[in-house]
C-alpha positions in Angstrom: 143.4 129.4 170.2 140.7 127.9 172.4 139.2 130.0 175.2 137.1 128.5 178.0 134.8 130.4 180.3 132.4 129.4 183.0 128.8 129.6 181.9 127.4 130.1 185.4 127.8 129.3 189.1 124.9 126.8 189.8 124.9 123.0 190.0 124.3 122.7 186.3 127.2 125.0 185.3 129.9 123.7 182.9 132.8 124.9 180.9 132.4 125.2 177.2 135.0 125.7 174.5 134.8 128.8 172.3 137.0 128.9 169.2 137.7 132.6 168.4 138.4 133.6 164.8 140.4 136.8 164.8 140.8 139.1 161.8 142.8 142.3 161.6 140.8 145.3 160.2 143.0 148.4 159.9 144.2 149.2 163.5 141.6 146.9 165.1 141.3 143.2 165.6 137.8 141.6 165.3 136.9 138.3 166.9 133.9 136.1 166.3 133.2 132.4 166.9 131.2 129.9 164.9 129.6 128.5 168.1 127.7 131.7 168.8 127.6 133.5 165.4 125.7 136.5 166.7 128.6 137.4 169.1 131.6 139.4 168.2 134.3 141.4 169.8 136.9 144.0 168.9 140.1 145.5 170.4 143.5 147.0 169.6 145.1 143.6 170.2 144.1 140.0 169.6 143.8 139.5 173.4 141.4 142.5 173.7 139.3 141.3 170.9 138.9 137.8 172.5 138.1 139.4 175.9 135.4 141.5 174.2 134.1 138.4 172.4 133.8 136.6 175.7 131.8 139.5 177.2 129.5 139.4 174.1 129.0 135.6 174.4 128.2 135.9 178.1 125.8 138.8 177.5 123.9 136.7 174.9 123.8 133.7 177.2 122.4 135.9 180.0 119.8 137.3 177.7 118.8 133.8 176.7 118.5 132.7 180.3 116.3 135.7 181.1 114.2 135.0 178.1 113.8 131.4 179.2 112.8 132.4 182.7 110.2 134.9 181.4 108.7 132.2 179.2 108.6 129.8 182.1 106.9 132.4 184.3 104.3 133.0 181.6 103.7 129.3 181.3 105.2 129.0 177.8 106.9 125.6 177.6 109.5 124.7 175.0 109.7 121.0 174.5 112.8 119.1 173.5 112.7 117.2 170.2 111.7 113.6 170.4 
């Protein structure tokens, strides 16, 4: 199953593919994805677990955007590899 979500609303926004891996644990389903290993989701159905995973991924991406903005405001630059 491949789930796509919109990463933002600005001119540099794009869709990215997330590949959820879903496991049943007792009465719950747990979802995670290799693309963002620190994100996970859970729910009573596979669909609920994927929805929760999407929310987790979006939350992590938002946190990373805010961290990057803070670094930029403080004059900390992160250069790209050559």
